C-alpha positions in Angstrom: 97.2 61.2 152.7 94.5 58.5 152.2 95.8 55.0 153.1 94.7 51.5 152.1 94.6 48.8 154.7 92.5 45.7 155.5 91.1 44.8 159.0 88.2 43.3 160.8 86.1 45.6 162.9 83.2 44.6 165.2 81.7 48.0 165.0 81.5 47.8 161.2 79.8 44.4 161.4 77.4 45.8 164.0 76.7 48.8 161.8 76.2 46.5 158.8 73.4 44.6 160.7 71.7 47.9 161.5 72.0 49.1 157.9 70.7 45.8 156.7 67.7 46.1 158.9 67.1 49.6 157.6 67.0 48.3 154.1 64.7 45.4 155.1 62.4 47.8 156.9 61.9 49.7 153.7 60.6 46.6 152.0 58.0 45.8 154.6 54.7 47.7 155.3 54.9 49.8 158.4 52.9 47.3 160.4 55.4 44.6 159.8 58.6 46.4 160.4 59.1 44.3 163.5 60.5 41.7 161.1 63.4 44.0 160.4 64.3 44.1 164.1 64.4 40.3 164.3 66.4 39.8 161.1 68.9 42.5 162.3 69.4 40.6 165.6 69.9 37.3 163.9 72.4 38.8 161.4 74.3 40.4 164.3 74.6 37.1 166.1 75.7 35.2 163.0 78.3 37.9 162.3 79.8 37.5 165.7 78.0 40.2 167.5 76.6 37.8 170.1 80.0 36.4 170.8 82.1 39.5 171.3 85.2 39.1 173.4 84.6 39.3 177.1 85.1 42.8 178.6 85.3 43.9 182.2 82.0 45.3 183.4 83.1 48.9 183.4 84.2 48.7 179.7 81.1 47.0 178.4 78.8 49.4 176.5 75.1 49.5 176.8 73.0 49.8 173.7 69.4 50.2 172.7 67.5 50.3 169.4 64.2 51.9 168.4 62.3 52.5 165.1 61.8 56.3 164.8 62.2 58.9 162.2 61.4 56.2 159.6 64.7 54.4 160.4 66.3 52.1 163.0 68.0 54.2 165.6 70.8 52.8 167.8 72.2 54.5 170.8 75.4 53.0 172.3 76.8 54.5 175.6 80.2 53.5 176.9 80.5 55.2 180.2 77.2 54.7 182.1 74.9 51.9 183.2 71.8 54.0 183.7 69.3 52.4 181.5 66.7 55.1 182.1 68.7 57.4 179.7 67.4 55.5 176.7 63.7 56.2 177.3 64.5 59.9 177.8 66.3 59.9 174.5 63.5 58.1 172.6 60.9 60.3 174.2 62.7 63.4 173.1 63.1 62.1 169.5 59.3 61.4 169.4 58.5 64.9 170.7 60.7 66.6 168.1 59.4 64.3 165.3 55.8 65.2 166.2 56.7 68.9 165.8 59.1 68.8 162.7 58.0 65.9 160.5 56.0 66.8 157.4 54.1 63.5 157.9 53.0 64.3 161.5 49.4 65.5 161.7 49.3 68.7 163.7 53.0 69.3 163.4 54.4 72.6 162.3 54.9 71.7 158.6 51.3 70.4 158.5 49.9 73.5 160.2 52.0 75.8 157.9 50.6 73.9 154.8 47.0 74.3 156.1 47.5 78.0 156.5 49.6 78.6 153.4 48.5 81.8 151.7 46.3 82.8 154.6 48.0 84.0 157.7 50.9 83.8 160.0 50.8 81.1 162.7 52.9 80.5 165.8 55.5 77.8 165.4 58.1 76.3 167.7 61.6 77.6 168.1 62.8 74.4 166.6 61.0 75.1 163.3 62.2 78.7 163.2 65.8 77.4 163.6 65.3 75.0 160.7 63.8 77.7 158.5 66.7 79.9 159.1 69.2 77.1 158.6 67.5 76.0 155.4 67.7 79.5 154.0 71.4 79.5 154.7 71.9 76.5 152.5 69.5 77.8 149.9 71.5 80.9 149.4 74.8 79.0 149.4 73.5 76.7 146.7 71.6 79.3 144.6 68.3 77.7 145.5 69.3 74.1 144.9 68.5 73.3 148.5 64.9 74.4 149.3 62.8 73.6 152.4 59.6 74.3 150.3 60.2 71.1 148.3 57.2 69.6 150.0 54.9 69.5 147.0 57.5 67.7 144.9 58.2 65.2 147.7 54.5 64.5 148.1 54.1 64.1 144.3 56.8 61.5 144.0 55.8 59.8 147.3 59.0 57.7 147.5 58.7 55.4 150.4 59.0 51.6 151.2 60.4 51.0 147.7 57.3 52.5 146.1 56.6 55.8 144.5 54.7 57.7 141.7 56.3 58.7 138.4 54.7 62.1 137.7 53.6 63.5 134.4 54.8 66.9 133.1 51.6 68.7 134.1 51.9 67.4 137.7 55.6 68.4 137.8 54.9 71.9 136.5 52.2 72.4 139.2 54.5 71.2 142.0 57.4 73.3 140.8 55.3 76.4 140.7 54.8 76.1 144.5 58.5 75.9 145.4 60.4 79.0 146.5 62.4 79.3 149.7 62.1 83.1 149.6 58.3 82.7 150.1 58.8 81.4 153.7 58.0 84.4 155.8 58.9 85.0 159.5 58.0 87.9 161.8 57.9 88.7 165.5 60.3 85.9 166.5 58.2 82.8 166.1 55.4 83.6 163.7 55.7 82.0 160.3 53.8 81.7 157.0 54.1 80.1 153.6 53.2 82.9 151.2 51.2 81.0 148.6 48.3 78.6 148.9 49.4 75.0 148.2 53.0 75.4 149.4 54.4 72.8 151.8 57.5 72.9 154.0 59.6 69.8 154.3 62.6 69.8 156.7 63.5 66.2 155.9 66.9 67.2 154.6 68.1 68.6 157.9 65.6 67.7 160.7 67.3 64.4 161.6 70.6 66.2 162.0 69.0 68.8 164.3 67.4 66.0 166.4 70.7 64.2 166.6 72.3 67.3 167.9 69.6 67.7 170.5 70.1 64.1 171.7 73.8 64.7 172.0 73.2 67.8 174.1 70.8 65.8 176.4 73.4 63.0 176.9 76.3 65.4 177.5 74.1 67.3 180.1 73.6 63.9 181.8 77.4 63.5 182.1 77.9 61.1 179.2 81.3 61.4 177.7 81.6 58.4 175.4 78.8 57.4 173.1 77.8 56.6 169.5 74.4 57.8 168.2 73.3 56.2 164.9 70.1 57.8 163.5 70.2 56.0 160.2 72.6 58.0 158.0 73.5 60.4 160.8 76.2 59.3 163.1 77.1 61.5 166.1 80.0 60.7 168.3 80.4 61.9 171.9 84.0 62.0 172.9 86.1 59.0 172.1 86.3 55.3 173.2 86.8 54.8 177.0 90.5 54.1 176.4 90.9 57.4 174.6 91.3 56.0 171.1 89.1 57.3 168.3 86.0 55.5 167.1 86.2 53.6 163.8 83.1 54.2 161.7 82.5 52.4 158.4 81.6 54.2 155.2 78.9 52.2 153.4 79.7 51.2 149.8 77.0 53.0 147.7 77.4 50.4 144.9 77.1 47.4 147.3 74.6 46.1 149.7 73.9 47.3 153.2 76.6 45.1 154.7 79.5 46.4 152.5 81.9 49.2 153.3 84.4 51.0 151.1 86.2 52.9 153.8 86.5 53.7 157.5 86.8 56.9 159.5 88.9 57.1 162.7 87.3 60.0 164.5 86.2 61.4 167.9 83.5 63.9 169.0 82.2 64.6 165.5 79.2 64.1 163.3 79.2 62.1 160.1 76.3 62.4 157.6 75.9 60.5 154.4 73.5 61.2 151.5 73.2 59.0 148.4 71.1 57.7 145.6 70.9 54.2 147.3 69.1 55.3 150.4 65.5 55.6 149.3 64.3 54.9 145.8 61.8 53.1 143.7 62.0 51.5 140.3 60.0 52.7 137.3 60.3 50.9 133.9 63.7 49.5 134.9 65.2 52.7 136.2 65.9 53.7 139.8 64.5 57.1 141.0 65.9 58.2 144.4 64.6 60.7 146.9 67.0 63.6 146.6 64.9 65.8 144.3 66.2 68.7 142.1 63.9 71.7 142.3 65.0 72.9 138.9 63.9 69.8 137.0 61.5 68.2 139.3 63.3 64.9 139.0 65.8 63.2 141.3 69.3 64.8 141.0 71.2 63.1 138.2 74.9 63.8 138.2 78.2 62.0 138.6 77.7 61.4 142.4 76.6 58.3 144.2 77.3 59.4 147.7 78.5 62.4 149.8 79.7 62.1 153.4 80.2 65.2 155.5 82.1 65.5 158.7 81.2 68.5 160.9 80.8 69.5 164.6 77.0 69.8 164.2 74.9 67.1 162.6 72.4 69.6 161.2 75.3 71.2 159.4 76.4 67.8 158.0 72.8 67.1 156.9 72.5 70.4 155.0 75.9 70.1 153.4 75.5 66.4 152.4 72.2 67.1 150.6 73.4 70.4 149.1 76.7 69.0 147.8 74.8 66.0 146.3 72.5 68.3 144.5 75.3 70.6 143.2 77.4 67.7 141.9 81.1 66.9 142.4 82.8 70.1 141.2 80.5 72.7 142.8 79.8 70.5 145.9 83.5 69.8 146.6 84.3 73.5 146.2 81.5 74.5 148.6 82.7 72.1 151.3 86.3 73.0 150.8 85.5 76.7 151.2 83.6 76.2 154.5 85.7 76.2 157.7 85.1 73.2 160.0 83.5 71.0 157.4 85.1 68.1 155.5 83.8 65.7 152.9 84.2 62.4 151.0 82.6 62.2 147.6 82.0 59.0 145.7 81.3 59.1 142.0 79.6 56.6 139.7 82.9 55.5 138.2 84.0 54.4 141.7 86.4 57.1 142.4 86.8 58.8 145.8 87.3 62.5 146.1 88.1 64.1 149.4 88.4 67.7 150.7 91.7 69.2 151.5 91.9 68.3 155.2 90.5 64.8 155.5 94.0 63.5 155.9 94.6 60.4 157.9 91.2 60.1 159.5 89.8 58.3 156.4 91.1 55.0 155.1 90.0 53.1 151.9 89.4 49.4 152.6 87.8 48.2 149.3 89.7 47.2 146.3 86.8 48.3 144.1 87.7 52.0 144.6 
């Protein structure tokens, strides 16, 4: 049963500062994104983050932020004082980003695009995993999810509140290059895009995969209590030091970056949200977001504003949140309900909240708008 309560929560205020900085970062050119860091710190202090109640040394978490994966990443660790862990984490994120990002020169997606229609090339095990995982979601969604969406992503170019509104001829050309069945794999780690002009883009699931790898690193280092925030992907290691669950705010998709409509009380789980408010640009008074429908060539246009998925693995949450958003409320809700170990919260444009069968008492609505 979903309950309604009101409360104040420092973690939500802290998350609000991080989300606000994420939004600010989108409005600044890449070279000036340091402004977002400063404004986030100021906001956190004003909101009470710099005046948190005193804690005994052993209970005080250590936290570090870094701008990677085109977002502000925050790692908070509750049961260690080893500061060297952070650099290891950020180095691993950089390494994986250089391999998996479609924007990384010399990365696997770039090399696949350069060799599209020509020959197989050797790619990383990480890329092979993402190709196989993408195919799983493509088949489950009848092709709505497609890792060869690259030409369409490049055409729209939605980033930093800017983008390109394409013409019909441009859309037709981009759509002709999309088809997940044309990603070929052989001999373990050899891959190829079948047709010249194709582009792979793992943006819909790569962040979740990287989040899972970071969690594995920290667990291997003996970390048993931590919150990993990779901008839309939250991964929890264990619970709070006192054994109670973490309380994670669910951003209001109809509000600004500091507003929340609900809270999850959860431990040792991943939460991933996808929505039309995350990245978009305005053309002739209308918003065009970054979740693109490979059937129409346009951003998905249905009754949904946001989908949040809870799952053990963040890469799974990534795939389901995007897939469910593309499918719409009825089909998306049915897909998640039919999948063991995956739960979801769906927010529609009429400000109604729909939950899967087993969300139960882990989710609480806190906004009177819903």
